[in-house]
N, C-alpha and C positions, 0 to 999 in steps of 0.2 A: 563819557565819564571823565576822561582825561582833561578835556577843556574845562569841565566843571571844577575839578580839583585845582587846576592851574589858576583859574579865576579866583577861587577861594584863597589860594596861596598869596596872590597879589593883593587881595583885599585885606589879608591878615597883617601885612606889613604896616600900613598906617594905623590899623587898630592896635597892634602891639606897641607901636611907638607912642601913640597917645596914652595908652594905658600905663606905660612905664613912666611917662612924664607925670601923670596924675598921681600914681603910686608914690613916686619919690618925693614930690613936692608937698603932697598932703601929709606924709609922715613928718616932713620938716616943719609943718605948721605947729606941731606940738611944742610947748615951751621947753627950753632946755635941750640937752642932748645926753648921750651916754656918760659924759664926764661931769655932769652937773653934781652928782653926789661927791665926786672927788674935789670939786671946787669948793664945796661947803665943808670939807674936812680940813681943819687948821693944821693937821700934821703933815700935809702934802705941800711941798715947797712950790712956789710959782714956776720955777725952772722945770720941775717934773711935769707940771700941767702943760707947759708949752711943748715939752718933748712928747707927751701923750697925744696932744692935739695934732702934732706933726705926723706921728706914727699912724694915727687913725684917719688922717686926711681931713680932720675937722677944722683946720686952720684955713681952708680954702673957701671961697664963695660957694653957695649952694649949686649954682649952675656949673661950676667947674667940677664939683663932686659928681654931679649927674653925668657929665660928659665922660669923665674918667671911668665911672661905673659902667656906662654903656659900652665904652671901648673894650673894657675887660670882659663884659658879658658876651660880646660878639666872638670872643676867643674862648668861650666856655667857662669863664671865671666869674661867678656871681658875687664876688667880694669876700671879705674876711669878716667873720662874726666877731663883734667887739667882745661879747661876753665869753665865748668859748675859745677865742683866739685860734680858730680853725677856719678853713674854707667853708663857705655856706653850704655847698653841696655835701661835704663830709658830715656836717651837723644834721641836715634835714633828711638825708637819704635813709639812715637807720630808723628815724621816726616815721617816715613815709611808709617804710616796709611794715612797721608795727601797726600803723593805722590802716593800711591796706588789708592786712589780715582780718582785722575786726570788721571793717566796712564791707568786705566781700561776704563774710559770713552773715552779717546783718542783712545785706541785700538779698541773699538767697532765702533767708527766713522771711524777709519782708514780702517778697513776691509770692513765696509759697503760702503765705497767709492771706494777703490782700486779693490775689487773683481768684482763688476758689471761693472766698467769701463774697466777692463782688458778683461773680457769675451765679452763685447760689442765690444771692439776694434778688437778682433779676429773674431767674427762672422760677423761684418760689416767692414772688413778690408778696409782701404783707403777710406771709405765713408766720407762724409762731417762731420758727427757727430764725427767719430773717429779722424779725423784731427783736428777738433775744440777743442775737449776735450784734445787731446795731446798737442796742443799749449798752452792752458790755464794751464795745470798741469806742463808742463815743464817751463813755465814762472814763476810759483810759486816756483818750485823746485830750480830755480836759486837764490832765496833769502834764506839766513840763517833764520831759524825759529824765532830767536829772533828779527831779523830785520823786518820780516813780522809782528811779534807781535807789534813792535813799530808803523808800518804803520796802523795796525788795531786800536790801541789805539788812534792814531791821528784822524781817521775818526769817531770813537765812540765819542770822545770828541766834534767833530764838530756836530755830530747828537744830542748829549745831549744839547749842547748850542742852537741848532735850534729848538728842539722839547720839551725840558724839561723832556725827558724820563730818568728815573733812571736806567741806565744800569751799573752794577758793572764791574769795570775793574781792580780791585786790591784786594789782600787778599783772604781769604777763606770764611769769614763771614762778615755780616754787623755789625754796631755798636750796633744795638738793637737786636742782635741775641738771647741773654739770655731771652728776654721778649717774644719771639715768641713761638707759639705752636710747638709740635714735627713735625707736617706736615709742618708748616711754616719754621722751622729750616732746614728741608730736602730740601725744595724748595729754600731756601736762599743759601745753599751750591751748589745746582745744578746750580743756576744762576751765581755763581762765577766760577764754573768749566767749563761751556759750551764754553765760548769764547776761553780760552787757549787750550782746548781740540780740538776745531774746527781748530784753527790755526795750531796745530801740525799735525792733521789728513790730512788737505788739503796740507800742505807743504811737507809731506812725502809720500802721496798717489801716486805720479807720478812714483816713482821708482818701487814699488810693482806692480802697474797696468801694467807697461811695461814688467815686468818679466812674469806676468800671461798671457799677450797678446802673448808674444813670445813662451811660453810653449804651450799655447793653439793652436797656429798656427802649431807648430811642430807636436803635437799629432793629430790634425785634418787631417793631411796628411797621417797618418798611415794606414796600410792595414786593421787592425781590425775595425777601425772606418768606412772606406768605406764599408767593409763587413757588418757591423751592419746596415748601411743605406740601403744597397742593400737588406737586409732581411726584410725591412719594419719597422725598429725601428723609433719611432717618433723623430723629430728634437730636441725636448726638452730633451729626454732621451739620444740622441747621444751627445748632448753638455754637459749636467751636469753629467750624469752617466758614460759615456765612455770616454769623453774627459777631463772634468774638474778634475775628480778624479785622473787621471794620471798626469795632468799638475801641480797639487799642491804639488807633491812630494818634490821639492826643498824648498817649503815654510814650509812643515811639518818638513823637516830636520833642518830648522833654528829655530824651536820652542824652542830649548834648550836655546837660548838666551833671551827668553821672561821672564822667572822667575826672573833672576837678574834685567832685565829691568823694571819689575813691581815695584820694590822697589828703583830703582836707580834714580827716579825722572824724570822730563821732561826737564832737562838741563837749559839753560839760559832763557827759557820761564818762569820758576818759578821766576827767578830774575826780569825779566821785569815786570811781573804781581804781584810782591811782595807776592808771594805765599809761605806759610810756609812749604815748602817741604824739601827734602833731599839736593838738590843742594846748596841753600844758606848756610845751615849748614856745608856742606863739604867745601865750599869755605872759610868760616870763620875758620874752623878747620885747613885747609892747611895754611892759613895766619898766624895763631897763633901757628902752629906746635903742634897741639893737638894730640900727638902720638897715644894714645890708641883709641881715637875716630875714626881716619882715619883707623888704622889697623883693629879694630873690625868690622867696616862696610864693609871693603874690604873682610875680611874672610867670612862674611855672604853672600856676593854676590858670592864669589867663591863656597861656599856650594850649593847655589841655581843654579849656572851654571852647576855643576856636576850633580845635581838632574835633571835639565832641559834636559841635554843631554841624560840621561837615559830614561826620558819620551818621548823625541823625537824619540829615536830608537824604543820604544814600539809602538808609533803611526805610524811610518813608516811600521811596520809589520802589523798593522791593515789596513792601506790604500793600501799597496802593498803586496799581498800574496807571492810574490817572495822573500821578505825579511824575514829572520828567525832570531830570537833572541836567540835560544837555540843552 
């Protein structure tokens, strides 16, 4: 295992270097820069613009900006956010924490829905329950998650008007959050997280449940499963130990993408629910061309993707003894 990890570490160096080059220079391809609105403002003197360019480092050639950024990044400094006038890590870490809370809850609900539904669909193939669940999930899958979120918000508003229930549908905390007890604060955050997490889980569960169902059906027809049943293995053991363990190999192989997904936010659902996560921050950064904020966050997600792929390979070796990592 140690040689495998060392080999992956060596392979990660050119990968990260190439990714950082692509990230930095692709961002620079966009017309203008962070100071473009200021240049169009007649109330700002040319001397002020020159001083701002020097302070932000925008007066240097692009390759010099990249080398300066890389030098600082090796020292743990991902640059200064133009918009927030703060170090990039100080800006993104609170947002990552918020998105992590939402995405973790979403993943728990997502797998809690997708795995049982997929297994049930394979065991009860073409039954009324399998067909009914499939129709509902595929219907929900046809809606983008943000559009489904808008529909959910509409019905929640109707429910609030009809019953007077205080169901939170926006933000991460209530207005009286600071006055609540620690347990009350925790429950207040959970109440704000549960609706967007359920929307994401239900909207995305159809795809994974169909994959699990298909894999389970393929494995259930294998000779070793039939042999296990012939030897008197219980149905539960045949399904979960012999069939499900081999059916989830493609899912385990895709775990590498989970680490960057954990901090990458919940997409436009965060925007719809006014959730202070990564996605609204990145949209604002792209709109204002906040170079180091975009590049710094993308490099962090690249690092997590490399680490996640290594973890995925290790887990594959645990699940499938035929896979060797050494």
